[in-house]
C-alpha positions in Angstrom: 0.0 0.0 0.0 1.6 3.3 -1.1 2.2 6.1 1.4 0.2 9.2 1.3 2.3 12.2 0.2 1.5 15.0 2.6 4.4 17.3 1.6 2.2 19.6 -0.4 -0.7 19.9 2.0 0.7 22.9 3.9 1.1 25.1 0.8 -2.3 24.0 -0.6 -4.2 24.9 2.6 -2.2 28.1 3.0 -2.9 29.2 -0.6 -6.6 28.3 -0.3 -7.0 30.3 2.8 -5.2 33.3 1.4 -7.3 33.1 -1.8 -10.6 32.9 0.2 -9.5 35.8 2.3 -8.7 38.0 -0.7 -12.0 37.0 -2.4 -14.0 37.9 0.6 -12.2 41.2 1.0 -13.0 42.0 -2.6 -16.6 41.0 -2.3 -17.1 43.2 0.8 -15.2 46.2 -0.6 -17.3 46.2 -3.8 -20.6 46.2 -1.8 -22.3 49.5 -1.5 -23.3 50.3 2.1 -25.5 53.3 2.9 -23.5 56.2 4.2 -26.3 57.7 6.5 -29.1 55.3 7.2 -32.5 57.0 7.3 -34.7 56.7 10.3 -38.1 55.3 9.6 -41.0 56.5 11.7 -42.9 53.7 13.3 -46.5 54.5 13.8 -48.7 52.0 15.5 -52.1 51.6 14.0 -55.0 51.2 16.4 -57.3 48.3 15.5 -60.6 47.8 17.0 -60.8 44.4 18.7 -64.0 43.2 20.2 -62.4 42.1 23.4 -60.8 45.5 24.1 -64.2 47.3 24.5 -65.6 45.1 27.2 -64.2 44.0 30.5 -63.6 40.3 30.8 -62.5 38.3 33.8 -60.6 35.0 33.6 -61.5 32.7 36.5 -58.8 30.4 37.6 -59.9 27.1 39.0 -58.5 27.8 42.4 -60.5 31.0 42.8 -63.8 29.4 42.1 -66.0 28.5 45.1 -65.6 24.9 46.2 -68.6 22.7 45.6 
């Protein structure tokens, strides 16, 4: 069974890492980011819900009278 030649692994991994780093740097440098982000006004809209207009009470089983 032949031996696995690992003498070129270091340069292969190093060159791959450097290439990926350069590619990612180029990708992010070519991306256009907004210089001054604008503030959006958030306005809450009031919706009429039927359960908001009347008072409801939730009875827990422990607060009910014992039978």
